[in-house]
C-alpha positions in Angstrom: 82.0 44.9 26.8 82.5 42.5 24.0 80.1 41.8 21.0 78.6 38.3 20.9 80.0 36.2 18.1 78.8 32.6 17.2 81.9 30.4 17.1 80.1 27.0 16.6 79.9 26.0 12.9 76.3 25.8 11.6 75.3 22.2 11.0 71.8 22.7 9.5 69.9 22.0 12.7 68.5 24.1 15.4 66.9 21.3 17.5 63.4 22.3 16.2 63.5 25.6 18.1 61.4 27.3 15.4 61.3 31.1 15.0 58.3 32.9 16.4 57.0 33.6 12.9 58.0 30.3 11.3 55.7 29.6 8.4 53.5 26.4 8.3 52.6 25.6 4.7 50.1 22.8 3.9 50.7 21.3 7.4 54.5 21.4 7.6 57.0 24.0 8.7 59.6 24.9 6.1 62.2 24.8 8.9 61.4 21.0 9.2 61.7 20.5 5.5 64.9 22.5 4.6 68.0 22.3 6.8 69.4 25.8 7.4 66.1 27.6 6.6 64.7 30.0 9.1 61.9 32.6 9.0 63.1 36.0 10.1 60.1 38.3 10.0 56.6 38.4 8.4 54.6 41.5 7.4 51.3 42.2 5.8 49.1 40.3 8.3 47.9 43.4 10.2 45.5 46.1 9.1 43.9 45.6 5.7 43.2 48.8 3.7 39.8 49.3 2.1 39.2 49.9 -1.5 36.8 52.9 -1.9 35.0 53.7 -5.1 34.4 57.5 -5.1 32.4 59.9 -7.3 32.4 63.6 -7.7 28.9 65.0 -8.4 28.8 68.4 -10.2 30.3 71.2 -8.2 29.4 69.6 -4.9 32.2 69.7 -2.3 34.0 66.6 -1.6 33.2 63.2 -3.1 30.5 60.5 -2.6 31.4 57.0 -1.7 29.7 54.5 -4.2 30.9 51.4 -2.4 33.6 50.1 -0.1 35.2 46.7 -0.6 38.0 44.7 0.9 40.9 44.2 -1.5 43.3 41.3 -1.5 46.5 41.4 0.6 50.1 40.5 0.3 52.2 38.8 3.0 55.9 39.4 2.9 58.0 36.7 4.4 61.7 37.4 5.2 63.9 34.4 5.6 67.5 33.3 6.2 69.0 30.3 4.4 72.5 29.0 5.4 74.1 25.9 3.9 77.4 24.1 4.6 78.5 24.1 0.9 77.4 25.1 -2.6 75.6 21.8 -3.4 73.6 21.9 -0.2 72.7 25.6 -0.9 71.4 24.7 -4.4 69.4 21.7 -3.1 67.8 24.0 -0.5 66.5 26.4 -3.2 65.2 23.5 -5.4 63.3 22.3 -2.4 62.0 25.8 -1.5 60.7 26.3 -5.1 58.8 23.0 -5.0 57.3 23.9 -1.6 56.1 27.4 -2.6 54.9 26.9 -6.2 51.4 25.9 -7.0 47.9 27.5 -7.3 47.3 27.9 -3.6 48.4 26.8 -0.2 47.1 26.8 3.4 49.6 28.9 5.3 49.9 29.6 9.0 52.5 31.2 11.2 54.0 30.0 14.5 52.8 33.0 16.4 49.2 32.3 15.6 48.8 28.6 14.5 45.0 28.8 15.1 44.5 30.8 11.8 45.4 30.1 8.2 45.5 32.0 5.0 44.7 30.7 1.5 47.8 32.1 -0.3 49.7 31.8 -3.6 53.4 32.4 -4.0 53.7 35.5 -6.2 57.0 37.3 -5.9 60.6 37.1 -4.7 63.3 39.5 -3.6 66.8 39.2 -5.0 69.0 36.6 -3.5 72.6 37.8 -2.6 75.2 36.4 -5.0 78.3 34.3 -4.2 77.3 33.3 -0.7 75.9 30.1 0.9 74.3 32.1 3.8 71.8 34.7 2.7 68.8 36.7 3.8 66.0 37.5 1.4 62.1 37.5 1.2 59.2 36.3 -0.9 55.6 37.4 -1.3 52.4 35.5 -0.8 49.3 36.7 -2.5 46.1 36.3 -0.4 43.1 36.8 -2.8 40.4 37.2 -0.1 42.7 38.9 2.4 41.1 36.9 5.1 42.5 34.7 7.9 40.5 31.6 8.6 40.2 29.7 11.8 41.8 26.2 11.8 39.2 24.9 14.2 35.7 24.2 13.0 32.9 25.6 15.1 29.6 23.8 15.3 26.1 24.4 16.6 23.2 22.0 16.6 19.6 21.4 17.6 20.3 18.6 20.1 20.7 20.2 23.5 20.5 16.9 25.3 23.2 15.1 23.2 25.8 15.3 26.0 23.4 13.7 28.6 23.3 10.0 29.1 20.6 8.4 26.9 17.2 8.2 28.4 16.0 4.6 28.1 12.4 5.5 28.3 10.9 6.0 24.9 8.2 8.6 24.6 8.8 10.4 27.8 8.6 14.0 26.7 5.1 15.0 27.5 3.1 15.4 30.7 0.5 12.7 31.2 -2.6 13.3 33.2 -3.9 10.1 34.8 -7.3 9.5 36.4 -7.5 7.7 39.8 -7.1 3.9 40.0 -6.0 3.6 36.4 -3.4 1.0 35.5 -4.4 -0.4 32.2 -5.4 3.0 30.9 -2.3 4.7 32.4 -0.2 6.1 29.6 2.8 3.8 29.3 6.4 4.4 28.2 8.4 1.7 26.6 11.6 0.8 28.4 14.5 0.2 25.9 16.3 -2.8 27.4 18.7 -3.4 24.6 21.7 -2.1 26.6 20.7 -3.7 29.9 22.4 -6.8 31.3 21.4 -8.7 34.4 23.1 -7.1 37.4 23.1 -3.6 36.0 21.9 -0.9 38.3 19.3 1.3 36.7 18.4 4.7 38.1 14.9 6.1 37.5 13.4 9.4 38.2 9.8 10.7 37.6 8.0 13.9 38.5 4.5 13.7 40.0 2.2 16.6 40.7 -1.5 17.0 41.7 -1.7 14.3 44.3 -3.9 15.0 47.3 -4.9 12.0 49.2 -2.3 9.3 48.7 1.0 8.2 47.2 1.9 6.6 43.9 4.5 4.0 42.9 6.2 3.1 39.6 5.7 -0.2 37.9 7.3 -2.1 35.1 4.9 -4.2 33.1 2.5 -4.1 36.0 5.2 -5.0 38.7 5.9 -2.5 41.4 9.5 -1.5 41.4 9.6 1.8 43.4 8.8 2.8 47.0 5.7 4.9 47.5 6.2 8.6 47.0 4.2 11.7 46.7 4.4 15.0 44.8 7.7 16.1 43.4 10.7 14.6 41.6 11.5 11.1 42.9 14.7 9.2 42.1 15.3 5.6 42.9 17.4 2.6 41.7 16.7 -1.0 40.9 18.9 -3.9 39.9 18.0 -5.4 36.6 17.2 -9.0 37.4 16.7 -12.2 35.4 13.0 -12.0 36.2 12.7 -8.5 34.8 14.7 -9.4 31.7 12.3 -12.3 30.9 9.2 -10.0 30.9 7.5 -10.1 27.4 8.4 -7.2 25.2 7.6 -4.4 25.0 8.4 -3.7 28.7 6.3 -0.8 29.8 6.9 1.8 32.5 3.9 3.5 34.3 2.8 5.1 37.5 -0.1 3.9 39.7 -1.8 5.4 42.7 -1.7 3.5 45.9 -5.4 4.3 46.7 -8.3 6.2 45.3 -7.4 9.8 44.6 -8.1 12.6 42.2 -6.4 12.6 38.9 -2.7 13.5 38.9 0.1 14.2 36.4 3.4 12.5 35.9 6.1 13.7 33.6 9.9 14.0 33.0 10.4 10.3 33.4 13.9 9.1 32.9 15.9 5.8 33.2 19.6 5.2 32.6 22.3 2.8 33.6 24.1 3.8 36.8 23.3 4.8 40.4 22.6 8.5 39.8 20.1 9.9 37.4 21.3 12.9 35.4 19.0 15.8 34.7 15.9 14.8 32.8 16.2 14.6 29.0 14.0 13.1 26.3 15.2 10.1 24.4 16.7 10.6 20.9 13.6 8.8 19.6 11.3 11.5 21.0 10.5 14.5 18.9 11.3 17.0 21.7 14.9 15.8 21.7 15.5 18.2 18.8 14.8 22.0 19.0 13.4 24.0 16.1 15.8 27.0 16.7 19.6 27.1 16.7 21.7 30.0 17.9 25.0 30.2 16.0 27.8 32.3 17.4 30.4 33.6 14.9 33.3 34.8 17.1 35.3 36.1 14.1 35.3 39.5 12.5 34.2 38.6 9.0 31.0 36.8 7.6 31.5 33.1 6.8 29.5 30.6 4.8 28.6 27.5 6.8 28.0 23.9 5.8 24.7 22.7 7.2 24.0 19.0 7.7 20.4 17.7 8.2 20.1 14.0 9.3 16.6 12.5 8.9 15.3 10.2 11.6 12.0 9.7 9.8 10.5 10.4 6.4 10.3 14.0 5.4 9.4 16.0 2.3 10.9 19.4 3.2 14.0 21.0 4.6 13.5 24.7 5.2 15.9 27.1 7.0 15.2 30.7 8.0 17.8 32.9 9.6 17.6 36.2 11.5 19.0 38.1 8.5 15.9 37.2 6.6 17.6 34.5 4.5 15.5 31.5 3.4 16.8 28.2 2.1 14.2 25.6 1.1 14.7 22.1 -0.4 11.8 19.8 -1.2 8.1 20.3 -1.4 6.0 22.0 1.3 2.9 20.2 0.0 4.3 16.7 -0.1 2.2 14.1 1.7 3.5 11.3 3.8 0.9 8.8 2.6 -2.6 8.4 1.3 -5.8 6.7 2.6 -6.9 3.9 0.3 -9.4 1.1 0.5 -9.1 -2.6 0.0 -10.8 -5.9 0.7 -9.4 -8.1 3.5 -10.1 -11.7 4.3 -11.9 -12.2 7.6 -12.0 -16.0 7.2 -11.6 -18.4 4.3 -12.1 -22.2 4.4 -12.0 -24.8 1.7 -13.2 -27.8 3.7 -10.6 -30.3 2.6 -9.7 -30.9 6.2 -10.8 -30.0 9.7 -10.4 -26.2 10.0 -8.3 -24.7 12.7 -10.2 -23.2 15.6 -13.5 -25.0 14.8 -16.1 -25.3 17.6 -18.8 -27.8 17.1 -22.5 -27.6 18.0 -22.2 -24.0 19.3 -23.2 -20.7 17.6 -26.2 -18.6 17.3 -29.5 -19.1 15.5 -32.8 -17.2 14.8 -34.8 -20.4 14.3 -36.6 -20.2 17.6 -37.6 -16.6 16.8 -39.5 -17.6 13.7 -40.5 -21.2 14.1 -42.1 -22.9 17.1 -40.7 -20.7 19.7 -41.7 -23.1 22.5 -39.8 -26.1 21.0 -36.2 -26.4 21.7 -33.8 -26.5 18.7 -30.7 -28.5 19.4 -27.2 -28.5 17.8 -25.9 -32.0 18.0 -24.4 -34.7 15.8 -21.1 -34.3 13.9 -19.8 -33.3 10.5 -17.5 -35.0 8.0 -14.9 -33.4 5.7 -13.8 -34.1 2.1 -16.4 -36.8 1.3 -16.8 -38.5 -2.1 -18.2 -35.3 -3.5 -14.9 -33.5 -3.0 -13.7 -31.0 -0.4 -16.8 -30.3 1.5 -18.3 -30.4 5.0 -21.5 -32.4 5.4 -23.7 -33.3 8.4 -23.7 -36.6 10.2 -27.0 -36.8 12.0 -27.7 -38.9 15.0 -29.7 -42.1 14.3 -32.9 -40.7 15.8 -34.1 -37.1 16.6 -36.2 -36.4 19.6 -36.4 -32.7 18.8 -38.1 -30.6 16.2 -35.0 -29.2 14.5 -31.7 -30.9 15.2 -28.3 -31.3 13.6 -24.6 -30.5 13.8 -23.0 -27.1 13.6 -19.5 -25.8 12.9 -18.5 -22.4 14.4 -15.4 -20.5 13.2 -13.9 -17.3 14.4 -13.3 -14.4 12.1 -10.6 -11.8 12.3 -11.2 -8.0 12.5 -10.2 -5.7 9.7 -6.7 -4.2 9.8 -8.2 -1.0 11.1 -9.6 -2.9 14.1 -13.2 -2.7 13.0 -15.6 -5.7 12.9 -18.7 -3.6 12.0 -17.8 -2.5 8.5 -19.0 -3.6 5.0 -18.7 -7.3 4.5 -19.1 -10.0 1.8 -19.8 -13.6 2.8 -19.9 -16.3 0.1 -20.7 -20.0 0.5 -20.9 -22.7 -2.1 -23.4 -25.2 -0.9 -25.7 -28.1 -2.1 -29.3 -28.6 -1.0 -30.9 -31.4 -3.1 -34.3 -32.1 -1.6 -37.0 -34.6 -2.4 -40.6 -33.6 -2.0 -40.8 -35.2 1.5 -37.4 -34.2 2.7 -37.4 -31.6 5.5 -34.2 -29.8 6.5 -32.3 -26.6 6.4 -28.9 -24.9 6.2 -28.3 -21.9 8.3 -25.3 -19.8 7.3 -24.7 -17.2 10.0 -22.4 -14.2 10.6 -22.6 -13.8 14.3 -21.0 -12.0 17.2 -20.2 -13.3 20.7 -23.8 -13.0 21.9 -26.2 -13.3 19.0 -26.8 -13.3 15.3 -25.4 -10.4 13.2 -26.6 -11.5 9.7 -28.1 -14.9 8.7 -29.2 -16.7 5.6 -31.5 -19.8 6.0 -32.5 -22.2 3.2 -35.3 -24.4 4.6 -37.5 -27.2 3.2 -40.3 -27.0 5.7 -43.4 -28.4 4.0 -43.8 -32.2 3.7 -45.4 -33.1 0.4 -44.7 -29.8 -1.2 -41.9 -28.5 -3.5 -41.6 -25.2 -1.6 -38.2 -24.1 -0.2 -38.0 -20.9 1.9 -35.1 -18.5 1.7 -34.9 -16.2 4.7 -32.5 -13.3 5.6 -32.1 -12.0 9.2 -30.4 -8.8 10.4 -29.9 -9.4 14.1 -33.2 -11.1 15.2 -35.3 -9.3 12.6 -36.5 -11.1 9.5 -35.8 -8.7 6.8 -36.5 -10.9 3.7 -38.3 -14.1 2.8 -39.1 -15.7 -0.5 -40.4 -19.2 -1.3 -38.8 -21.0 -4.3 -39.5 -24.3 -5.9 -37.1 -27.0 -4.9 -36.3 -27.6 -8.6 -34.3 -24.4 -8.5 -31.8 -26.3 -6.4 -31.8 -29.5 -8.4 -30.4 -28.3 -11.7 -26.8 -28.6 -10.5 -25.0 -29.9 -7.5 -23.4 -26.9 -5.9 -24.8 -23.3 -5.7 -23.4 -20.0 -4.5 -24.9 -17.9 -1.8 -23.5 -14.3 -1.6 -24.6 -12.1 1.3 -23.3 -8.5 1.0 -23.6 -5.8 3.6 -22.4 -2.5 2.0 -22.8 0.5 4.3 -26.4 0.3 5.5 -27.8 -2.0 2.8 -28.0 -5.8 2.8 -28.3 -7.9 -0.3 -28.5 -11.7 -1.0 -27.8 -13.4 -4.3 -28.2 -17.1 -5.0 -26.7 -18.5 -8.2 -27.0 -22.0 -9.7 -24.0 -24.0 -10.8 -24.0 -26.5 -13.7 -23.0 -30.2 -13.6 -22.0 -30.6 -10.0 -18.3 -29.9 -10.6 -16.6 -28.8 -7.4 -13.2 -27.4 -8.7 -13.2 -23.6 -9.0 -11.9 -23.9 -12.5 -14.8 -26.1 -13.5 -17.6 -23.9 -12.0 -20.0 -22.3 -14.5 -22.8 -20.2 -13.0 -26.3 -20.1 -14.4 -28.6 -17.1 -14.3 -29.3 -16.3 -10.6 -32.4 -18.0 -9.4 -32.8 -15.3 -6.7 -31.6 -11.7 -6.3 -32.9 -10.1 -3.2 -33.6 -6.4 -3.6 -31.3 -4.3 -1.4 -32.7 -4.0 2.1 -32.1 -0.7 4.0 -30.9 -1.5 7.5 -31.3 0.6 10.6 -28.2 2.2 12.1 -28.2 -0.4 14.8 -28.6 -3.3 12.3 -25.8 -1.8 10.1 -23.3 -1.6 13.0 -23.7 -5.2 14.3 -20.3 -6.6 15.1 -19.1 -9.8 13.4 -16.8 -12.1 15.3 -17.5 -15.5 13.8 -19.4 -17.6 11.3 -21.6 -20.7 11.9 -22.9 -23.4 9.5 -25.8 -25.4 11.0 -27.3 -28.4 9.1 -30.8 -29.3 10.4 -33.4 -32.0 9.9 -36.9 -31.9 11.2 -37.8 -34.8 13.6 -37.2 -38.1 11.9 -38.3 -37.1 8.4 -36.0 -37.7 5.5 -33.6 -34.8 5.0 -32.0 -33.1 2.0 -28.6 -34.0 0.7 -26.7 -31.0 2.2 -23.1 -29.7 2.3 -20.9 -26.7 2.1 -18.0 -26.7 -0.2 -16.2 -23.5 0.8 -16.7 -20.3 2.8 -15.2 -16.9 2.1 -15.8 -13.9 4.3 -14.2 -10.6 3.4 -14.2 -7.1 4.8 -15.0 -4.6 2.1 -13.7 -1.0 1.6 -11.3 -1.2 4.5 -9.6 2.2 4.9 -5.8 1.8 5.2 -2.9 4.1 5.1 -0.2 3.5 2.6 3.2 5.2 2.9 4.5 7.2 -0.1 8.1 7.5 -1.1 9.3 10.9 0.2 12.1 13.1 -0.9 13.9 12.3 2.3 13.9 9.0 4.1 15.0 7.9 7.6 18.7 7.8 7.6 19.2 10.3 4.7 21.9 12.9 5.3 21.4 16.2 3.4 24.5 18.5 3.3 23.8 22.1 2.4 27.0 23.8 1.2 26.3 27.5 1.3 29.7 28.5 -0.2 29.1 26.4 -3.3 25.4 27.0 -3.5 24.5 23.3 -3.6 22.8 20.5 -1.6 24.1 16.9 -1.5 21.9 14.0 -0.4 24.0 11.1 1.0 27.1 12.6 -0.6 25.6 13.1 -4.1 24.7 16.5 -5.5 20.9 16.8 -6.0 20.1 19.7 -8.3 16.4 18.8 -8.4 15.9 20.0 -4.8 17.1 23.5 -5.5 14.6 26.4 -5.5 15.4 29.4 -7.7 14.4 31.9 -4.9 16.8 30.4 -2.4 18.8 33.4 -0.9 22.2 31.9 -0.4 24.0 35.2 0.2 21.8 36.0 3.2 22.9 32.7 4.7 26.4 33.9 5.5 27.0 34.0 9.3 27.7 37.6 10.3 30.0 38.2 13.3 28.0 37.7 16.5 24.9 35.6 16.9 22.6 34.3 14.2 19.4 32.4 14.8 18.4 29.7 12.4 14.8 28.4 12.5 14.1 24.9 11.0 10.9 23.9 9.2 9.8 20.5 7.9 6.7 18.8 6.5 3.7 19.2 8.8 3.5 15.4 9.4 7.3 14.8 9.8 9.4 14.2 12.9 12.1 16.8 13.6 15.4 16.2 12.0 18.9 16.6 13.4 20.7 19.7 12.3 24.3 20.8 12.6 25.8 24.1 11.4 29.6 23.9 10.8 31.8 26.8 10.0 35.3 28.3 10.4 35.5 31.8 11.8 37.3 34.4 9.6 39.3 37.5 10.6 40.3 40.6 8.6 
């Protein structure tokens, strides 16, 4: 037998056939950086000794352990370096020095590239003299003694994230539906933003509790599924041009084919494609996110994670509790999402400089026939004119002759509900009007807040007595006369325009009439006199206080063919009072905010910026290390907030 001897001269290349323990430093193999360098062997990565602090107590046998700790470790790297000449040899060591020096490096080895060590070059063995081919070694100091996993492990609270997106928004809860309900059937909104004409959409929905008949699925009231009964049903449709042109929002619902007992439908899902995947909520649904995460640390050493919380709605609190009893809390548990406030809102305003929108003529409600000559018909007829010589006003244009007792034109205008949907709340109605009457002129203005079927509240100013100076002021709640007072017509002759203010506040009703000097009609020129009339507050019954208001009517009247007063209304302002509304408050976390909780560095960043104000002094950072095995993390948020998205990221560590 002959000994093997290499006869091929070394050229500084080994065709990238790296040794088994070749060292990777900061992402590069030294063998790839220095020709002729080769790792021979590595030691110090195996068992790590423990540092034990012991104490002898008196004459007791043995010693007591005070504590045990893991020390640092040293990794010894043996290497071979061969160069073709002296210059190449010196250059190789210059390069090796530049690679190894520095505070710390991320170091891995070819036999286990999935792990890395945080190491610092600390010591060298002697290099043989007078040769261009040597073997030697150097030492790496590892302060924590730990090998870290290169790969980052993650766990999150989005168990459905790998399923196709459910295009039905709000589909997470069971919905119990009474028989023959379509309009009342709980609806889901179909998100059509990703749909194109010709797409195939698969639907599935689960129905239970049916006894007598079948159900079908509809989109915005159009049947799109075959009839089916209890159980999970899956079907497909083609998204057509007709469906795409339905007004938004497009709604998905379930309807019984015939009369039946109530039933339940749930787990509705829609997605592009011909086969529906297992049911999942939509990312917009709260149940898309779980409140508990199980994190598995497959290493042999505790690690400190980075926890990322992404807000999908406003929130005031991020709180995390783990199974080791650790608690991290950021924000304020008591923070409110918003507050209830009150405001006034316009129900209708008209300055009559032109014909108002939505005006209806010679319609509306009146109480005249309840109080005057019930057997005689009162007729709304004639017309009105706008913006006459007196300014921006509406005035009556009576017919040449009157064959009725009370006759004249009316203008009816719709009012809007308050923002909370109510039309029965507190209200303020103001009119500026003129009513200049001679002693023989007979006529009236009725200013009415009405609903669709009758009077809600009404003010009537009426000259009803030929040859007398008396003018009656009447107030009605519904059909009940709640106030009447007779004034002298001279009260209305001191100026041109006057203000009537009718206020319903809770269950009280009040009327104020105020005189206005000099007939000016511009708001900046109006000067009010002492009120000629203030009606004492009238207590309304609960029925009278809850009368709905859907419109306002102005009716100008004359009596038979008598002369009539000079009448007109300058403007009309109707407001809802003390309307409850909810106003959003600025919260610590807004939709789209990303909070990064760095356990290792004991800090929280919001949108990449450190926020020390969110820290609580009793946060137990140490207990938020992930021990080997499973750790459960429970999330908490403001009671009014939607769940947030949470991800726990960490690198496993090994002794």
